[in-house]
C-alpha positions as CSV (number, residue, x, y, z in Angstrom):
1,M,-0.9,-5.4,4.1
2,A,2.2,-6.2,6.2
3,V,2.0,-7.0,9.9
4,I,5.4,-6.4,11.4
5,S,6.0,-7.8,15.1
6,H,9.1,-6.0,15.8
7,C,11.8,-4.1,13.7
8,D,14.7,-6.3,13.9
9,K,16.3,-5.8,10.3
10,D,15.7,-9.5,9.5
11,H,12.1,-8.8,10.0
12,I,11.7,-5.7,8.0
13,S,14.1,-5.8,5.2
14,A,11.8,-7.7,2.8
15,V,8.8,-5.3,3.9
16,E,11.2,-2.4,2.7
17,E,11.8,-4.0,-0.4
18,L,8.0,-4.6,-1.2
19,V,7.2,-1.0,-0.1
20,Q,9.8,0.4,-2.5
21,M,8.1,-1.8,-5.3
22,G,4.8,-0.5,-4.5
23,Y,3.2,-3.8,-3.3
24,V,2.4,-2.8,0.3
25,T,-0.2,0.0,0.8
26,Q,-0.9,-0.7,4.6
27,V,1.2,-1.7,7.4
28,C,0.6,-2.5,11.0
29,L,3.3,-1.8,13.3
30,P,3.7,-2.4,17.1
31,Y,3.4,0.9,19.1
32,C,6.9,2.0,20.3
33,E,7.4,4.5,22.9
34,F,11.1,4.5,22.4
35,P,11.9,3.5,18.7
36,D,15.2,2.5,17.7
37,D,17.1,3.4,14.3
38,N,15.4,0.6,12.3
39,Y,11.9,1.4,13.6
40,T,12.6,5.2,12.8
41,M,13.7,4.4,9.3
42,L,11.0,2.1,8.4
43,E,8.3,4.9,9.6
44,Q,10.3,7.4,7.3
45,L,10.2,4.9,4.1
46,L,6.5,4.4,4.8
47,K,5.9,8.0,4.9
48,E,7.8,8.7,1.7
49,H,5.6,6.1,0.1
50,K,2.4,7.0,1.6
51,V,1.8,3.7,3.2
52,E,-1.0,3.9,5.6
53,V,0.2,2.7,9.2
54,Q,-1.9,1.4,11.9
55,Y,-0.1,1.1,15.3
56,L,-0.9,-1.7,17.5
57,S,-0.5,-2.1,21.2
58,K,-1.3,-5.0,23.5
59,G,-4.9,-6.1,23.4
60,M,-5.8,-4.5,20.1
61,Q,-7.4,-6.2,17.4
62,F,-7.6,-5.6,13.6
63,C,-9.6,-6.9,10.6
64,V,-8.8,-7.9,7.3
65,D,-12.0,-8.8,5.0
66,D,-13.7,-11.0,7.5
67,V,-11.0,-12.4,9.7
68,T,-10.1,-10.7,12.9
69,F,-6.5,-10.7,14.4
């Protein structure tokens, strides 16, 4: 699982590579009402590789095993 705080290229470039290599099967993305090009390209890559995406917004929580974030 990868958790992305925002889609600046320096934050998502490694995730893109890991997705292409098949190491990432789930991604948490911030909900974005007006996505920029980086966000849109990342969404397309995730869709092409059938990566599960969870969109997070302020106040939401998610769990990984027994840990809540």
